[in-house]
C-alpha positions in Angstrom: 17.9 -19.4 -23.3 18.6 -17.8 -20.2 21.2 -15.0 -19.9 22.4 -16.2 -16.4 25.8 -17.8 -16.9 25.8 -21.5 -16.1 22.0 -21.8 -15.9 20.3 -23.0 -19.2 16.5 -22.6 -19.3 14.7 -23.7 -22.5 11.1 -22.6 -23.1 9.9 -26.2 -23.6 11.1 -27.2 -20.1 9.6 -24.4 -18.1 6.6 -26.4 -16.8 4.8 -24.4 -14.1 7.4 -21.6 -14.2 6.0 -18.3 -15.3 8.4 -16.4 -17.7 8.0 -13.3 -15.6 9.9 -15.0 -12.7 12.7 -16.0 -15.0 12.8 -12.4 -16.3 13.0 -11.0 -12.8 15.9 -13.4 -11.9 17.8 -12.4 -15.0 17.0 -8.7 -14.5 18.1 -8.7 -10.8 21.1 -10.8 -11.7 22.3 -8.5 -14.4 21.7 -5.3 -12.3 23.4 -6.9 -9.3 20.5 -5.9 -7.2 20.7 -8.0 -4.2 17.2 -7.1 -2.7 15.4 -7.8 -6.1 17.4 -11.0 -6.5 16.2 -12.3 -3.0 12.6 -11.4 -3.9 12.8 -13.1 -7.4 14.4 -16.3 -5.6 11.6 -16.3 -3.1 9.0 -16.0 -5.9 10.7 -18.9 -7.8 10.6 -21.1 -4.7 6.9 -20.2 -4.1 6.1 -21.3 -7.6 8.0 -24.6 -7.1 6.2 -25.1 -3.7 2.9 -24.3 -5.2 3.4 -26.9 -8.1 4.4 -29.5 -5.4 1.4 -28.9 -3.2 -1.0 -28.9 -6.2 0.5 -32.3 -7.2 0.1 -33.6 -3.7 -3.6 -32.5 -3.6 -4.3 -34.6 -6.7 -3.4 -37.6 -4.7 -6.2 -37.0 -2.2 -9.3 -39.0 -3.0 -12.4 -36.8 -4.1 -15.7 -37.0 -2.4 -17.2 -36.0 0.9 -20.1 -34.3 2.5 -20.1 -31.2 0.0 -20.6 -31.1 -3.7 -17.5 -30.1 -5.5 -17.3 -27.4 -8.2 -15.3 -24.9 -10.1 -15.5 -22.4 -7.2 -13.8 -24.9 -4.9 -11.1 -25.6 -7.4 -10.4 -21.9 -7.8 -10.4 -21.3 -4.0 -8.0 -24.3 -3.5 -5.6 -23.1 -6.3 -5.5 -19.5 -4.6 -5.1 -20.9 -1.2 -2.2 -23.2 -2.2 -0.6 -20.1 -4.1 -0.7 -18.0 -0.9 0.5 -20.8 1.4 3.4 -21.3 -1.0 4.3 -17.6 -1.0 4.1 -17.4 2.8 6.2 -20.6 3.2 8.8 -19.3 0.8 9.2 -15.9 2.7 9.7 -17.9 5.9 12.4 -20.0 4.6 10.5 -22.6 2.7 12.5 -25.7 1.9 15.7 -23.6 1.4 15.5 -23.4 -2.4 15.4 -19.6 -2.6 18.3 -19.3 -0.1 20.3 -21.9 -2.1 19.5 -20.2 -5.4 20.2 -16.6 -4.0 23.6 -17.8 -2.4 24.6 -19.3 -5.8 23.8 -16.4 -7.7 25.4 -13.9 -5.3 28.6 -15.9 -5.6 28.4 -15.8 -9.3 27.9 -12.0 -9.3 30.9 -11.5 -6.9 33.1 -13.7 -8.9 32.3 -12.0 -12.1 32.9 -8.6 -10.4 36.3 -9.8 -9.2 37.3 -10.8 -12.7 36.3 -7.4 -14.1 38.3 -5.5 -11.6 41.6 -7.5 -12.3 
């Protein structure tokens, strides 16, 4: 289970999400490091976008002028991953900002309670 309060992540339900990203989110959250948290949120969004784009690619009919092979599959996966990273850094679909804002509020609220 995740250590972030209010966010439950079970290993069986982490389809397409690398554990290292979850670890980065948890570490940045626990350290209250805003820059690392922002980067981890962007990485999380990039993985989500990559998963969405790859599913969209599956809906495109195969065939064409050129013979398909493993090299093309590898290139397409790498291309989609890089486009997803770039899109996330430029604002993406807003998932990273939403996640970041939510976690910052949790950090600030937890800090206020500790002070009182």
